[in-house]
C-alpha positions as CSV (number, residue, x, y, z in Angstrom):
1,M,27.7,-9.5,0.5
2,S,29.5,-9.7,4.3
3,N,29.8,-13.1,5.1
4,T,29.6,-12.4,8.9
5,R,27.0,-13.5,11.2
6,S,25.4,-12.3,14.2
7,I,24.6,-14.4,17.6
8,F,21.3,-14.3,16.8
9,D,21.7,-16.4,13.5
10,I,23.8,-18.9,15.2
11,V,21.6,-19.0,18.5
12,G,18.3,-18.1,17.2
13,P,15.5,-16.0,18.3
14,T,14.2,-15.5,22.0
15,M,10.8,-18.1,21.8
16,I,8.4,-20.1,23.2
17,G,8.4,-23.9,21.6
18,P,10.9,-26.4,20.4
19,S,11.8,-24.9,16.7
20,S,12.8,-21.7,15.2
21,S,11.7,-22.5,11.6
22,H,8.4,-24.5,12.6
23,T,7.4,-22.5,15.9
24,A,9.1,-18.7,16.0
25,G,9.4,-18.5,12.6
26,A,5.7,-19.4,12.2
27,V,4.4,-17.0,14.6
28,R,6.5,-14.1,12.6
29,L,5.0,-15.5,9.6
30,G,1.6,-15.1,11.2
31,A,2.3,-11.6,12.3
32,L,3.7,-10.6,8.9
33,A,0.4,-12.0,7.2
34,R,-1.7,-9.9,9.6
35,A,0.1,-6.8,9.3
36,I,-0.4,-7.0,5.5
37,F,-3.4,-8.0,5.8
38,G,-4.2,-4.6,7.8
39,E,-6.3,-6.2,11.2
40,L,-7.3,-9.3,12.9
41,P,-9.1,-11.6,10.1
42,G,-12.5,-12.8,11.1
43,Q,-11.4,-16.0,8.9
44,A,-8.3,-17.7,8.0
45,D,-7.7,-20.6,6.0
46,I,-4.4,-21.5,6.0
47,G,-2.8,-24.2,3.7
48,L,0.2,-25.9,5.1
49,H,2.8,-27.4,2.6
50,G,5.8,-29.8,3.3
51,S,7.3,-29.9,6.7
52,F,4.9,-27.4,8.2
53,A,2.1,-29.9,7.1
54,A,4.1,-32.9,8.7
55,T,5.1,-31.1,11.9
56,G,2.1,-28.9,12.2
57,E,1.0,-30.7,15.4
58,G,4.4,-32.0,17.0
59,H,6.1,-28.6,16.7
60,G,3.1,-26.2,17.3
61,T,3.1,-24.9,14.2
62,K,-0.3,-24.5,14.0
63,L,-0.7,-23.0,17.3
64,A,2.2,-20.5,16.1
65,L,0.5,-19.6,12.9
66,I,-2.7,-18.6,15.0
67,A,-0.3,-16.7,17.6
68,G,1.0,-14.6,15.0
69,L,-2.4,-13.8,13.3
70,L,-3.3,-12.5,17.1
71,G,-0.6,-10.2,16.9
72,M,1.6,-12.2,19.5
73,A,5.9,-12.4,19.3
74,P,7.6,-15.6,19.1
75,D,8.4,-15.4,23.0
76,D,4.9,-14.9,24.0
77,T,3.9,-17.4,26.6
78,R,0.6,-17.2,25.5
79,I,1.2,-19.2,22.4
80,P,0.1,-22.8,24.1
81,H,-3.3,-21.2,24.3
82,S,-3.7,-19.3,20.8
83,F,-6.4,-21.5,19.9
84,S,-8.6,-20.6,22.7
85,L,-7.8,-16.8,22.4
86,A,-8.7,-17.0,18.7
87,E,-12.3,-17.9,19.5
88,E,-12.4,-15.3,22.5
89,E,-11.1,-12.6,19.7
90,G,-13.6,-13.7,17.0
91,L,-11.1,-15.4,14.7
92,S,-12.4,-18.6,13.2
93,F,-9.7,-20.7,11.2
94,R,-9.2,-23.9,9.6
95,F,-6.1,-25.8,8.4
96,T,-5.8,-28.2,5.6
97,E,-2.5,-29.8,3.7
98,I,-1.6,-28.7,0.3
99,E,1.0,-29.3,-2.2
100,L,3.0,-26.5,-4.0
101,E,5.5,-26.7,-6.7
102,E,8.8,-25.3,-6.2
103,A,8.1,-24.0,-2.7
104,H,10.1,-23.6,0.6
105,P,9.5,-26.9,2.6
106,N,8.2,-24.6,5.6
107,T,5.1,-22.5,3.7
108,A,1.9,-21.6,4.5
109,V,-0.8,-20.2,2.5
110,F,-3.1,-17.6,4.3
111,N,-6.5,-16.9,3.0
112,L,-7.9,-14.2,5.3
113,S,-11.4,-12.6,5.3
114,P,-12.2,-9.4,7.2
115,R,-14.5,-9.5,10.1
116,K,-17.1,-7.4,8.3
117,T,-17.6,-7.4,4.5
118,P,-16.1,-3.9,3.0
119,E,-19.0,-1.1,2.8
120,C,-17.6,0.5,-0.6
121,P,-17.9,-0.6,-3.9
122,P,-14.9,-3.1,-5.2
123,D,-13.5,-0.3,-7.6
124,A,-14.3,2.6,-5.4
125,K,-11.5,4.5,-3.1
126,P,-12.1,4.6,0.4
127,D,-12.2,7.5,2.2
128,A,-9.0,6.7,4.4
129,P,-6.1,4.4,3.3
130,G,-6.0,0.7,3.9
131,I,-9.4,-0.6,3.4
132,V,-9.4,-4.3,4.1
133,K,-10.6,-6.8,1.6
134,P,-10.3,-10.7,1.4
135,M,-6.6,-11.4,0.5
136,M,-4.4,-14.5,-0.1
137,I,-1.0,-14.2,1.4
138,R,2.0,-17.1,0.7
139,G,4.8,-17.1,2.9
140,S,7.6,-19.1,4.2
141,S,9.7,-19.8,7.5
142,I,13.4,-19.9,6.4
143,G,15.2,-20.7,9.5
144,G,16.7,-18.9,12.7
145,G,12.9,-17.6,13.1
146,N,13.2,-15.4,9.6
147,V,10.5,-15.4,6.9
148,V,9.5,-14.1,3.8
149,V,6.1,-13.5,2.0
150,T,6.5,-14.5,-1.7
151,R,2.7,-13.8,-2.9
152,I,0.0,-11.3,-2.2
153,D,-3.1,-12.3,-4.2
154,D,-1.6,-12.9,-7.7
155,F,1.4,-10.9,-7.2
156,A,4.9,-12.1,-6.8
157,V,6.4,-10.3,-3.9
158,H,9.7,-10.4,-1.5
159,A,8.6,-9.0,2.1
160,T,10.6,-10.1,5.0
161,G,9.0,-7.8,7.8
162,E,12.4,-6.5,8.9
163,L,11.7,-3.0,7.8
164,P,8.5,-1.2,7.4
165,L,6.7,-1.7,4.3
166,L,4.2,0.1,2.1
167,V,1.9,-1.8,-0.1
168,V,0.5,-0.1,-2.7
169,D,-2.0,-1.3,-5.3
170,H,-2.2,0.7,-8.3
171,S,-2.4,0.7,-12.4
172,D,0.4,-0.3,-14.5
173,Q,0.8,2.9,-16.0
174,P,3.9,5.4,-16.8
175,G,4.7,7.8,-13.9
176,V,2.7,6.0,-10.8
177,I,6.4,4.8,-9.4
178,F,7.6,8.2,-10.0
179,A,4.9,10.2,-8.3
180,V,4.8,7.8,-5.0
181,S,8.4,8.1,-4.9
182,G,8.1,11.8,-4.9
183,I,5.7,12.1,-2.2
184,L,8.0,10.1,0.1
185,T,10.7,12.4,-0.6
186,D,8.7,15.4,0.1
187,A,8.0,13.4,3.5
188,H,11.5,12.8,4.0
189,I,10.9,9.1,3.9
190,N,14.0,7.0,2.9
191,I,13.4,4.2,0.3
192,A,15.4,1.3,1.3
193,A,14.1,-1.2,-1.3
194,M,11.3,-1.5,-3.6
195,N,9.6,-4.2,-5.6
196,V,6.9,-4.1,-8.3
197,S,4.7,-7.0,-9.9
198,R,2.1,-6.6,-12.2
199,E,-0.7,-9.0,-13.6
200,M,0.2,-7.7,-17.2
201,R,1.0,-4.7,-19.2
202,G,-1.2,-1.8,-18.2
203,A,-3.1,-3.8,-16.1
204,R,-3.2,-4.2,-12.2
205,A,0.1,-3.9,-10.4
206,L,1.3,-4.2,-6.7
207,M,4.3,-1.9,-5.4
208,L,6.0,-2.8,-2.2
209,I,8.3,-0.2,-0.7
210,E,10.5,-0.9,2.2
211,T,11.2,2.3,4.2
212,D,13.3,3.8,6.9
213,G,10.6,5.5,8.6
214,R,6.8,5.5,9.0
215,P,4.7,7.7,6.7
216,D,2.0,9.6,8.4
217,T,-1.4,9.9,7.5
218,T,-1.1,12.7,5.2
219,T,1.4,11.2,3.3
220,L,-0.6,8.2,2.5
221,R,-3.7,10.1,1.7
222,R,-1.6,12.0,-0.9
223,I,-0.2,8.5,-2.1
224,L,-3.9,7.3,-2.4
225,Q,-5.3,10.5,-4.3
226,Q,-3.0,9.8,-7.1
227,T,-5.6,8.8,-10.2
228,Q,-3.8,5.1,-10.7
229,V,-3.4,4.3,-7.3
230,H,-6.7,1.9,-5.7
231,N,-5.4,1.3,-2.5
232,V,-2.1,1.7,-0.1
233,R,-1.4,0.1,3.3
234,Y,1.3,0.7,6.0
235,V,2.5,-2.4,7.2
236,P,4.8,-2.2,10.5
237,S,8.2,-4.4,10.7
238,V,7.5,-7.4,12.9
């Protein structure tokens, strides 16, 4: 592994706010949570752990997290007004202080709900990829504006938002990973990294695939048509 550091690592990101971890990183974390969720949520219950809870007011962490959920970048001049903008956009939110075991001190837990209740039954496949359902996303700001999502619902994951991502909800059955990889190969989409987490053997699993390109709608539909695939969502880099 290279020990070289870029000027971005040393100086930090272009941002609004006093802290790369508590402000810029919080914006990116909120933006990544929104991207994984798939749309602007209607309700966000956000638990703040460690120094995120302690500095949530002074460093603008709460404002920054909401700004990220609204789709803002760390240098957006509207960040100080994110609460009022959230109200205009129909995003309701509340913050609580939480204590987590073995968690990074700059950690937030997002419990996100969609604006509308999904119309299709919970076990039915949608007509198009990416139906939005309530979701829990846990992530941390790890310094210099960098972030990592470590849990989606009941699954341990690793997502940094640096590369485009496919989130594939599927059953833990032989051949699923091979089939999805083959579909991406057919579409000339290179896989940069893959992480698979499962509830237990043979049960529900979550596949996270970082890619070098964006799969088109046809590719996403081909993945969704696999018998053991329940849902698929494309997550752009943030």
